[in-house]
Structures are given as structure tokens and as C-alpha cells.
N, C-alpha and C positions, 0 to 999 in steps of 0.2 A: 750625410743627409741628416738634418735635424728635424725631429718630430715635435710639433707643438702640442702641448696638452691643453685640451679645452677645459676651462673651469666654469662652473656655474656661477651666475651672479650671486652676490651675498644675500640678496633678498629672494632667491629662487626657492619655491616650496620643495621640501624633501620628497624624493620620489623613490619608490621601490618597485621594481618591475622584473619581468623575465621568468616568472614562476607559473606553475600549472596548478589548478585547483579542481576539486571534485565536490559537487554539492548533491548529497543524497536527499531525496524528498519523498515523504509519505503524506498520507491524507491529512491528518490533523487530530487534535484532541483538546478538550478544555484544560484550563490551568489547574482546576480542582474538581473533585466530584461533588459539587454542590450546584443548586439550581441557578444561582447567579452566573457562575462561570460557564455552565452548560448553555444558558441563554445567550451569552456573548458569542460562544462558539457556533451555536446553531444559527444565530442571526447572520454571521458571516458565511457559513456553509450554504445555507438555504437561500441566500441572496445572490449566489453565483448563477448567472444566466445559463451557464453550461450544465449546472446541476438540476435546476428547475427551469425547463424551457417553456414557461408560461409568461405572457406579457406582464411586465412589472405592475402595470396599472391594475391588473386583475389579481396578481399573486401577492403583492406586498400587503394589502389589507387583510388577506387571509393569514399571512405569516405573522404580521404584527398584532392583529386583533385576536387571533385564535391560537395558532400553533405555539408562539413564544410565551403564551400565558398558560399553556397546558402541558406541553411536552417536556420542558426542562426538568420539572420535578420527577417525572417518571424516568427520564434518561439519567438523571443524577443518581437515582436509586440503583440503576443498572451499573453505572460507573463505580459506585461504592462497593459493589460486590467483587470487582476485579482490580481495584486500585492497589498499588503496592507501596512499600516504603520508598521506592525509587520514583514514585509518582505514577503517571499514566503508563501502562504496559507498552503501548505503541511508541511513545516517546523514549522510554527507557531502552527498548530493544533497538530502535533506530540509532540511538546514541552508541550502543554497543557495536552495532554494525559499522558505524563510522570510525570508532576507536580501533576495531579489528582491521578495517581496511587501511587506516593510516599506518598501522604497524606493518602490514603486508607490503604496502607501496613504498614505505620509507620516506626520508626527508625530501625527496625530489618532488613530491606531490603533497599539496595541502588539502586535507579532507575536512569537510564540514557537513552539517545536516540541518534540515529545516522541515517545517510542516506547511502544507498548502493553506490550511486554516488553523489559526492559533499561532503559537510560538514554538521555536524560533521562526521568524518570518523569512520568507524566501528573499525579499529585497534586502533585508538587513544582513543576511548571510552572504549574499552576492557582494555587497559593499565591503563586508569584512574581508572576504577573499581578495577583492580588488585592492583594498588598502594594504593587504599583506603582500602585494606584488604579483598577484595571479592575473596575468593578462589573458590567459587561456583557461577557460572553465568548462568542465563537462557537467552538464545538468543531468542528473540521473533520477528520473521519476521511478520509484520502485513498484511499478505496476507491470507485471508480465504481459497482461493482455491490454491492448490499446483501447481506450475509450475517451471520447471527447470530454466526459465529465470527470476524468481523472488526469490522464497524460496531458491532454490539450490545455486544461486549465492551469497546470503547472507552468507550461510554456507561456501562457497568457500572463501569468503573474510575474514571471521573469522579464517578459517584454515590458510590462508596466514599469519595472525598475530601470530597465535599460533606457527608457524614454527620458528619464530624469538625469542620466549620467552624461557628463561632457566627454569623459574618456571611458568608452565602453570596452569591456573585455570581449575577446572572440569566444563565441559560445557554440558548443556541440550539445546534442541531446541524445541520451541513451535510447536506442530504439526499443520497441516492445520485444520481448523475448519469449513469447508464448510457446513457440515451437523450436526454440534453440536447444540443440542436444545437451549443452551444458546445464540448462535449466531442467529439462526432462530427466536427465541422468541423476542430477542432484536430488530431485523429488523422489525418484524411484528408490534410490539408495536410502535416503532418510526415512521415507514412509515405510519402506520394507523393514528396516531395523525396528521401527516403532511397532509395527504389526507383529513382528516376531517376539517382541518383548511383552505383549499382552498376556494376561492370564486366561484368555479364551481365544478361540479361532473364529474370526468374524466370517459370516456368510456373505455380507454385503459391505462394500466400501462406497460410501456416499461422498461424492466429490461436490462440494458446495461452493459456488462462486457468488460474488455479490450480484444482486439483481440490478437490472436497469429497466426503465419503461420500454415496452415492446416497440413503441414509436421510434426509439433510437435505431433499432434494426431497420425499420422501414425507411428511415432517413439516410441510411447508408453507413452507419457506424459499424465497424468490423468486430466489435466486442464479443457479440454472441458467437460468431464464427471462431474467434480466437479461443474462447473458453472451450468450445466443443472440440477444437483441434488439440488443445492441451490435454483434455480428458482422454481423447482417443490415443494419443501418443503415450500418455502416462500408463494407461491400462496395458498397452503393448509392452512397455518397458518393465512394468512390474512382473509380467509373465507368470501370473497366478491363475490358471484356468478355473480353479475351484472358487475363486473370489469374484463375485459378481460386482461390477462397477456401475454405479448409477450417477448421473449428473443432474444437479438441481441448482436453483438460484434463490438466494436468501434476501432478507432485509427489504421486503416490500414496504412501500410508503405511499399513502394517498389512494385515491379511487381509480387511478389509471390502470390499464391492463399492463402487467409486467411480464418479463421473460419467464418462462416456466420450463419444467414444472417447479413449483415452489418447494423449498427445502422443508418447511414445517409440515406441509401436506404430504410430502413423500415419506417423512419419518413415521407419520401416523399410518399411511397406506402400507408401508413395508411391514410394520408390526401387525396390522390387521390381516395382512396376507400370509402371515405365518413366520416371517423373519424374526428370529429370537436373538441373534448376535450381530451387532452392527458397529462398524467404526466409521467415523466421519472425518474428512480432511478438507482443508480450504486452500487449494493450490493457487488461487488467485491473490492471496494475501502474502506479502513478503515478511510480515511480522504479525504475531498475535496481537489482538486488539479487542475492543468491546464486542465486535461482531463474531469473533471466534470464542472468546473466553466466557462471554455471558450468553449471547444469542444461541450459539451451538452447544457449548459445554454444559451450560446450566439449563436453559429453556429447552434445548434440543433433547437432552436426556429426559426431562420431564415429559415431553411429547411422546418420545419413543416408548419409554417404560409405561407411561400412562395408557398407551394404546395396546399393551400386551407384550412388548419387548422385554428381554431379560438382561442382556449384556450390551453395554453401550460405552464407547470411548471416543473422545475427540482427540485426534492426533495433532501434535504441535506443528506450527508453520516452520519454515526453514530457519527463521530468526537469525541468531548469530552462531548457529551450529557449524561444525567443521565442514559439512557438505555445503551449507548455505554460504559460508564465507569463501570457500574455494571457488564456488560458482561466481559469486559477486566479484571477486578479485579478477577472475579470468575475463568476465564481461567488461569490466572497467578497463583493464589493461588493453583489451582489443580496441576499445573506443578511444583510448589515449594514444594509439599508434601514430607515430609521426610527431607527437608532442613530447614524449618522454622516451 
């Protein structure tokens, strides 16, 4: 029996296919710690209808006429305090996570990373994976707790790109992992080691999650419940009865009522109530960024010490630590099941 070999026409476009990709995604960052770059970043971020749920006809004049003329300079100063030789901490750490994951998964999977706002862009990275032959792609938003303003908007942006593609890859999305034992155990081990390495014994561990308008909870967003469950499971996993765990929400913006209690208010209240030694962790962040390195580590210290506290330390996020990477690899391998 003779088998005929099919040959592509001479003018057929070259095709690479059959590979699997992973795209790690985090929130975003300006390209530089200056007002111009921050303005560009904030314009994109604060124009997302999932981030600011105010009708554009009312919101855009405020954004363009007031916020983008006042906030960039202040935010640029904050970025300047945490910027590194490798650039934005969030971008640098996300790149490290992608590099580590690529090494762990090997050549059978192609790993890339992107920012929801700023660069690298989600659409461009999806296209790069597809051009590299990745017909199956796992979209991995690095948000442990689901929120429409974070996880959902990543999926929205990926869908925007898919609409433009004639040949679309098959797409899976990493689910929220707020109560996953892999995540809770990694947090407990990593934070426990950091606490043991301190030169003081904290009385309080403040668990600070990014805030959201209270209206999001009323509209059915599970974010608040996910944060509270993470905090409860983490406290149990740490198993330190002498360490009092307190949950709060940071980064309030605008006049709307936000989820509480507020982190800055809790830091002052704890010091005024007699707490002298406090550690703070941000378990909702997969990587250290402006909100942890400046808002918590710098301004948080000033707030606590200024109100009468004596010892204060901001614990690192999981970042590309051994525990963090082991957890990330396990989560990704599970979601790639059947593909690799």
C-alpha cells in the first residue's frame, strides 16, 4: 500500500502549531516613574468600565479634567521611591515568575507574561504565543481572590484580542485560588519564616487586601468573601495563638464608601490601642508593587509609628520565592491537565 505525502502549495503561508502556552497576567505599571508615563497608565486604568463603574459621560470629564492633571505627579513621586534598576517592581517580579515557571515546565510549554494595563500588552503576548505555535493557551490572572475589576477585566482584554483573530487559540483561564490549600500552605510557610526572622515578636499580623467600593459587594462580586476566607484559612494555617490576625482593606480612592476597615485607619487605631509591635502582609498580591512597597512599607510605617507604635515590618509577597514558585507551578500544571 502506498501512502501519498501531502505537500503544501508553494505559496502557502508558513504554519507552526500544536504547542501549549501559558500567559501570566498582573495588574499593570507605568513604563517609567515620571508624570507623563503615569498619566498614560492611569488614563488606561481608570477608563476601564470594570474599574470605575460610573457612566462615562459623568466620569470622563472628571478623569480628564481633574484627576489626570493632579494625580500623576503625586503617583510618580511614589513610584520613584520603589523603582529599581530592573524597572517597575511588579513588572520585574512577574518576569521572574515567568522565567521560573518556564524552567519548571520545560520546553513542552511556552510561558509569557503581560500586564492588564501598560506593557507588555495582553493582546500582543497572546499573538506572540499563537505565532509561536501555541494553539492552546492558559490565561493565568495572578489574582488569588476573584474580582470583576481584576480577573474579569483580564478575560475581557483577552476576548478583545480574540475578536480580531481569524485563527483563535483554545483558551483556558486559571480560576481564583483564594482558598486553595496550595496557596494557603505556601502563604503560611513563607510568612511564618519571615515572621520568625524578624528582630521582634509581633503582637498583631495585619492582613491587608486591596480595597474595592462597597457597592461591588452589594452587586454580587465575591471579592470581599474571598478575602475574608483567605484571612480565616491563613490564620488557622499559621497556628500562632499568640499572634492576633486582623483583616483590613487598603488603597481607597474617591468619595464612595469602600470595603472596610481601612488599613491606614487600622494601623493608627492599633497603635493608639496599645499595640507596639506589628507586622503587615498583603496576601491578595502575587507580587510586591507600589501598593505594598510604598503604601504599606513606607506610608504604613509612618502611620503606625506616628500613632505610638514601636516596631513595624512589611512582609514580602510570595513573589518568585521557593514557596511561591512551587505553588504557581502546581496550580498551572493542574490547569494544563489533558494538554500536557
